[in-house]
N, C-alpha and C positions, 0 to 999 in steps of 0.2 A: 506549540503543539495543540493548542486549543482549536485553532482553525483546522488543522489536519483532522483531529478527532471529530469535529462537527461535520466536516465534508464527508468523511467515511460514514458517519451515522445517517446523513441525509441520503446518500446513495443507497445505503442498505435498508432504509425504512420502507416497508411496502405501502404505507399510506401516503407517502410523499407524492405530490403531483409530478407528472412527466416534466413539466417546465422547470420545477425546482430541481429535479434530478439532473436534467440537462445542464442547468446553471452550475450545480455542484460539480459536475464532471469538468466543466470548463474551468472553474476555479481550481480544481485538482490538477489539471494540466498546467495551468499557470504556476501553481505552487511547485510542481515537479520541475518546471523550467527554472524557477528561481533557485531551488536547491541544487539542481544540476550545474547551473552557471557558477554558483557560489563555491561548490566543492571542486569543480573543474579548475577554477582559478586559484584554488588553495586558500580561499577566504575562511575566516574563522566561522565554524558552524559546529553545533553539538550533534555529530552524527550518531553517537551512542543513544542520545535521547530520542532521535527520530527512529532508530532501529528498535528501541524499546517500545515505542508507540506502535510501530508496524507489528511487532510480535504480539503485543497485548491485543490489538485489534484482530489479528489473525486467530488468536486463541478463542476469542469470544464470537467471532463472526460466523453466522450461519447462512447469511444471504449471499447468493452467488455473485451478484453484482459487486458487492463490497469486497468479496474475496478476490475477484479479478482485478479490481483497482489496487488492492494491496500487493498482489503478485506483480502488477506493473510497476509498483514502487520499488520492489526488490530488483526488478529488471532494470529500472532507471539507475539505481545505485550501482548495479553491476556494470553498467555501460560507462561509468566515470573512471577514467584511467588511473587516477590516484586514490581510488577507494577500493580497498580489498574486502569485498563483501563476503568472501569465502571464510573469513574468520568468524563471521556471524551465522553461518549456515546452521550450526547445531541448535541455535535459538529458535528457528522457525521450520526446520526440516520435517519434523513429525507432523506438524499441522499441514504442511504442503502435501505430504503423502495422504493425509486424511481427506483433504480437498479433492485430490486427484481420484482417490478411491470412490468418493461419493459421486463425483461427476461420471465416473465409469459405471457405477451401479445404477445411476439414473438412466443411462442409455441402454442398459441390458434388459 
């Protein structure tokens, strides 16, 4: 989870250079691909630990870029046929509503 946390932090840090953020996004996509393939094939993977990390980052995230990346993580997990992400929805639903509300308020 250390790599996951560092990637999200790099994407969400406003002082990070554009090149570093782009590289962090590429690493994030690769990490999603590895997790997707592992879970899709039924390989041993600590899904609860990943979901805890996503929820923790969502709770503390104020940067829109990192919030979008975290939401894409939830979307990726939801797309895996043998992963029932609906059981975990209560853990991050309130923060998702808060994010949507803040994005809406920014546009109004």
